[in-house]
ROKEBA-963690 format. One record per residue (C-alpha): x, z, y. Coordinates in Angstrom, 3 decimals, always signed. Layout:
N
> X  Z  Y
...
***
This chain:
338
> +135.797  +92.330  +123.638
> +132.694  +94.515  +123.914
> +131.789  +96.558  +120.857
> +128.764  +95.243  +118.974
> +126.014  +97.400  +117.533
> +123.682  +96.494  +114.697
> +119.927  +96.768  +114.852
> +116.785  +95.209  +113.465
> +114.156  +93.335  +115.440
> +110.381  +93.713  +115.142
> +108.651  +90.885  +116.999
> +104.975  +91.227  +117.855
> +102.539  +88.333  +117.982
> +100.443  +87.231  +120.930
> +100.195  +83.455  +121.187
> +101.845  +81.984  +124.271
> +102.927  +85.501  +125.259
> +105.603  +85.010  +122.612
> +107.543  +83.249  +125.387
> +108.227  +86.745  +126.738
> +109.932  +87.520  +123.423
> +111.888  +84.260  +123.755
> +113.232  +85.574  +127.052
> +114.124  +88.939  +125.500
> +115.995  +87.241  +122.660
> +117.745  +84.922  +125.087
> +118.988  +87.916  +127.061
> +120.132  +89.843  +123.995
> +121.953  +86.846  +122.544
> +123.697  +86.065  +125.825
> +124.835  +89.679  +126.191
> +126.658  +89.423  +122.875
> +126.730  +93.116  +121.966
> +123.838  +93.081  +119.484
> +124.311  +92.200  +115.806
> +120.950  +91.493  +114.154
> +120.588  +92.664  +110.565
> +116.913  +91.990  +109.918
> +113.856  +90.569  +111.671
> +110.193  +91.306  +111.032
> +107.857  +88.919  +112.812
> +104.137  +88.270  +113.003
> +102.276  +85.296  +114.491
> +104.216  +84.149  +117.572
> +106.765  +86.745  +116.522
> +107.118  +84.903  +113.198
> +107.804  +81.684  +115.087
> +110.463  +83.317  +117.228
> +111.912  +85.062  +114.170
> +112.169  +81.827  +112.177
> +113.776  +79.892  +115.010
> +116.142  +82.752  +115.864
> +117.220  +83.253  +112.241
> +117.778  +79.519  +111.741
> +119.891  +79.256  +114.895
> +122.010  +82.256  +113.907
> +122.458  +80.869  +110.387
> +123.718  +77.447  +111.468
> +125.620  +78.187  +114.663
> +125.568  +81.797  +115.807
> +124.129  +83.242  +119.035
> +124.632  +80.198  +121.260
> +122.969  +77.901  +118.744
> +120.121  +80.395  +118.438
> +119.610  +80.332  +122.212
> +119.617  +76.537  +122.108
> +117.028  +76.165  +119.354
> +114.764  +78.847  +120.863
> +114.741  +76.890  +124.139
> +114.128  +73.676  +122.187
> +111.186  +75.209  +120.340
> +109.413  +76.515  +123.453
> +110.122  +73.307  +125.354
> +108.489  +71.400  +122.491
> +105.497  +73.754  +122.588
> +105.052  +73.010  +126.293
> +105.453  +69.268  +125.699
> +102.862  +69.294  +122.905
> +100.429  +71.084  +125.237
> +100.726  +68.578  +128.097
> +97.541  +66.770  +127.104
> +95.634  +69.848  +125.974
> +92.302  +70.583  +127.716
> +93.296  +74.258  +127.763
> +94.776  +74.404  +131.257
> +94.310  +76.888  +134.104
> +92.482  +75.699  +137.206
> +94.051  +75.995  +140.680
> +91.835  +79.047  +141.266
> +93.084  +80.611  +138.007
> +96.658  +80.155  +139.222
> +95.857  +81.904  +142.496
> +94.245  +84.839  +140.704
> +96.895  +85.380  +138.003
> +100.094  +83.842  +136.615
> +98.529  +82.605  +133.389
> +94.840  +83.356  +132.797
> +92.461  +80.451  +132.197
> +89.185  +82.339  +132.590
> +87.718  +79.656  +134.902
> +89.068  +76.675  +132.985
> +86.281  +74.377  +131.686
> +88.438  +73.632  +128.638
> +88.858  +77.319  +127.830
> +85.178  +78.132  +128.440
> +84.091  +75.275  +126.163
> +86.568  +76.227  +123.454
> +85.657  +79.909  +123.666
> +81.964  +79.086  +123.307
> +82.482  +76.630  +120.444
> +84.752  +78.975  +118.497
> +82.019  +81.626  +118.441
> +79.514  +79.346  +116.706
> +81.591  +76.654  +114.957
> +84.306  +77.343  +112.410
> +87.568  +75.334  +112.394
> +86.344  +73.786  +109.136
> +83.704  +72.026  +111.262
> +85.397  +71.227  +114.586
> +88.837  +70.572  +113.007
> +88.011  +69.173  +109.543
> +91.408  +67.455  +109.216
> +93.117  +70.794  +109.898
> +95.409  +69.338  +112.547
> +97.974  +71.851  +113.826
> +100.467  +70.494  +116.395
> +102.563  +73.629  +115.924
> +103.558  +72.496  +112.433
> +105.266  +69.383  +113.772
> +107.040  +71.402  +116.474
> +108.246  +74.041  +113.998
> +109.442  +71.608  +111.342
> +111.353  +69.597  +113.952
> +113.371  +72.686  +114.920
> +113.745  +74.781  +111.741
> +115.138  +73.767  +108.353
> +113.462  +76.260  +106.033
> +115.754  +75.300  +103.146
> +118.573  +76.826  +105.195
> +116.569  +80.002  +105.791
> +115.757  +80.401  +102.105
> +119.488  +80.249  +101.307
> +120.478  +82.625  +104.122
> +122.016  +85.884  +102.886
> +123.482  +87.235  +106.137
> +120.141  +88.123  +107.704
> +116.922  +89.490  +106.224
> +113.792  +87.792  +107.529
> +110.254  +89.075  +106.962
> +107.188  +87.078  +108.040
> +103.799  +88.731  +107.632
> +100.337  +87.289  +107.020
> +96.932  +88.691  +106.050
> +95.470  +87.773  +102.667
> +91.930  +86.628  +103.501
> +90.407  +87.633  +100.158
> +92.132  +90.951  +99.455
> +92.667  +92.144  +103.026
> +96.231  +93.118  +102.098
> +99.342  +92.301  +104.062
> +101.689  +89.701  +102.585
> +105.340  +89.863  +103.608
> +107.223  +86.620  +102.989
> +110.921  +87.288  +102.443
> +113.868  +84.881  +102.670
> +113.420  +83.249  +99.270
> +109.712  +82.594  +99.995
> +110.083  +81.153  +103.479
> +108.500  +77.850  +104.457
> +106.691  +76.260  +107.365
> +103.454  +77.235  +105.589
> +104.511  +80.899  +105.534
> +105.273  +80.877  +109.261
> +102.028  +79.063  +110.069
> +100.071  +81.467  +107.842
> +101.458  +84.334  +109.901
> +100.105  +82.653  +113.048
> +96.789  +81.386  +111.650
> +94.034  +82.530  +114.008
> +90.814  +82.207  +111.965
> +88.717  +80.950  +114.883
> +91.275  +78.219  +115.599
> +92.723  +77.087  +112.249
> +91.666  +76.891  +108.630
> +93.203  +79.523  +106.363
> +96.643  +78.523  +105.096
> +96.839  +78.185  +101.315
> +100.065  +79.219  +99.588
> +100.277  +79.429  +95.782
> +96.499  +79.673  +95.482
> +96.126  +82.463  +98.034
> +94.665  +82.063  +101.529
> +96.108  +83.639  +104.665
> +95.184  +84.404  +108.251
> +97.200  +85.791  +111.127
> +99.403  +88.714  +110.121
> +98.457  +90.638  +113.248
> +95.337  +92.009  +111.573
> +97.373  +94.023  +109.040
> +100.786  +94.387  +110.697
> +101.781  +93.389  +114.215
> +104.577  +93.527  +113.300
> +105.114  +95.636  +110.176
> +108.091  +97.991  +110.413
> +108.252  +99.020  +106.754
> +110.133  +95.895  +105.542
> +112.948  +96.814  +107.920
> +113.009  +100.402  +106.635
> +113.294  +99.450  +102.976
> +114.975  +96.047  +103.219
> +117.877  +96.604  +105.627
> +120.717  +99.070  +106.141
> +120.372  +99.743  +109.880
> +118.255  +102.685  +111.081
> +117.676  +101.125  +114.509
> +114.597  +98.991  +115.165
> +113.989  +97.248  +118.477
> +110.296  +96.444  +118.841
> +109.452  +93.643  +121.264
> +105.853  +94.478  +122.096
> +103.665  +92.022  +123.985
> +100.204  +93.590  +123.542
> +99.646  +96.475  +125.986
> +98.621  +99.794  +124.479
> +97.354  +101.623  +127.532
> +95.042  +100.499  +130.337
> +94.492  +102.350  +133.583
> +90.852  +101.351  +133.928
> +87.827  +101.073  +131.649
> +86.903  +97.382  +131.225
> +83.471  +96.604  +132.644
> +83.092  +92.831  +132.547
> +82.331  +90.984  +129.305
> +85.682  +89.188  +129.423
> +87.635  +92.374  +130.135
> +85.886  +94.150  +127.235
> +86.693  +91.257  +124.900
> +90.318  +91.282  +126.053
> +90.639  +95.015  +125.443
> +89.108  +94.767  +121.971
> +91.653  +92.067  +121.170
> +94.526  +94.319  +122.301
> +93.266  +97.314  +120.326
> +92.762  +95.238  +117.179
> +96.241  +93.757  +117.275
> +97.914  +97.110  +117.980
> +96.045  +99.259  +115.452
> +98.367  +98.709  +112.481
> +101.449  +99.262  +114.645
> +100.031  +102.539  +115.940
> +99.448  +103.797  +112.389
> +102.933  +102.854  +111.286
> +104.549  +104.508  +114.291
> +102.653  +107.717  +113.495
> +104.011  +107.614  +109.944
> +107.572  +107.060  +111.181
> +107.236  +109.988  +113.573
> +105.849  +112.216  +110.805
> +108.713  +111.450  +108.404
> +111.301  +111.866  +111.173
> +109.903  +115.283  +112.047
> +110.028  +116.388  +108.399
> +113.655  +115.288  +108.149
> +114.551  +117.144  +111.345
> +112.876  +120.272  +109.948
> +114.886  +119.935  +106.695
> +111.677  +119.494  +104.719
> +112.766  +116.076  +103.399
> +116.099  +115.054  +101.924
> +117.864  +112.806  +104.493
> +119.772  +111.181  +101.626
> +116.500  +109.924  +100.166
> +114.530  +109.243  +103.349
> +115.753  +107.193  +106.291
> +115.252  +108.617  +109.765
> +114.465  +105.602  +111.928
> +115.618  +105.175  +115.505
> +113.001  +103.294  +117.518
> +113.521  +101.275  +120.667
> +110.890  +99.252  +122.550
> +110.922  +96.428  +125.067
> +107.531  +95.599  +126.550
> +106.216  +93.520  +129.466
> +106.158  +95.017  +132.929
> +103.057  +95.847  +134.938
> +102.579  +92.252  +136.092
> +101.701  +91.103  +132.565
> +99.008  +93.735  +132.152
> +96.718  +91.452  +134.153
> +96.902  +88.752  +131.488
> +93.883  +88.370  +129.229
> +93.147  +86.617  +125.946
> +92.768  +83.198  +127.575
> +96.403  +83.275  +128.697
> +97.541  +83.537  +125.069
> +96.512  +79.890  +124.645
> +98.086  +78.748  +127.913
> +101.163  +76.751  +126.920
> +101.879  +75.172  +130.316
> +105.615  +74.958  +130.939
> +105.405  +76.877  +134.208
> +103.680  +79.840  +132.541
> +106.017  +79.887  +129.539
> +109.002  +79.905  +131.879
> +107.453  +82.759  +133.855
> +107.135  +84.791  +130.651
> +110.660  +83.871  +129.556
> +112.090  +85.079  +132.848
> +110.167  +88.359  +132.535
> +111.574  +88.782  +129.046
> +115.174  +88.184  +130.110
> +114.809  +90.730  +132.886
> +113.308  +93.274  +130.475
> +116.185  +92.738  +128.023
> +118.747  +93.266  +130.780
> +117.047  +96.479  +131.885
> +116.842  +97.760  +128.309
> +120.512  +97.045  +127.612
> +121.520  +98.916  +130.757
> +119.479  +102.008  +129.929
> +119.433  +102.108  +126.130
> +122.398  +100.290  +124.572
> +124.426  +103.503  +124.271
> +121.582  +105.122  +122.301
> +121.730  +102.579  +119.471
> +122.912  +104.340  +116.336
> +122.462  +107.779  +117.906
> +118.868  +108.346  +118.948
> +115.564  +106.655  +119.722
> +115.238  +105.397  +123.263
> +111.497  +106.178  +123.396
> +109.390  +109.196  +122.567
> +107.163  +107.940  +119.745
> +104.780  +110.880  +120.113
> +104.240  +110.211  +123.803
> +103.624  +106.471  +123.419
> +101.922  +106.079  +120.055
> +100.369  +109.417  +119.044
***
């Protein structure tokens, strides 16, 4: 039997692009050599984290693969009658963008002038029904084998809120994924929350302080670099979205690199400070052409495309980086994030 290695997962948010993370998780679980100690998830990453943790808690890796597939299949089914669909021309131009879709153009225009308190006064969120049909949060609250951290942004204070195992609920997961132009703020214990991506996408610090493993595998679905300067209005908007949802991650990676360098230079006590080993899986070049509109594209064909990309990325990462787990980072943080 192959030797297993323990690591933590940090799952980034990005709407429908979370199906890429589904594919990554599917590949890692099928491989069988990864033992997951903790998961930090934001937005779509919080959804994947909740479903993954629940599956592992009730039936191990195979059950986790099953419930992840069930969740994303239910997302696609719920979106069958949505007006947010790519046109035939969109499909020719890219695998998932909806830039020419009348439904997307109408929604994009409305969301800039009307708040969800006006166009969705009943606060209907189909994702709640999908999530509650798959995950029993009572089981997650009682889980002691795996540490789960879901992050949201406190609307009033601007601070990050990290929900830990004993605080988990469907509301906590939905708060982590609450886009303010799409849904009303989620109220929990008198506080109001928006998407966690504004303050931590995903936060790494809960894994540093709340788990034993030094290894963190970040599944990143928002590109950091672009080869060209955006010149169209849509491309500029897309790039601003990427920068906004990567900013907190960039800052945290700089801090991790700084502490690691001090430890290596014997300027910090390694018995008091943990030197983290960072690993990253990110989409290939093909997904760099996907803009903001594709993050709301939940068509089954597109989700499966992303899943397949994720599985392939997981396979490639395992082949090149598995041996580095527990020994060294498989990326140069300074080169990528500084």
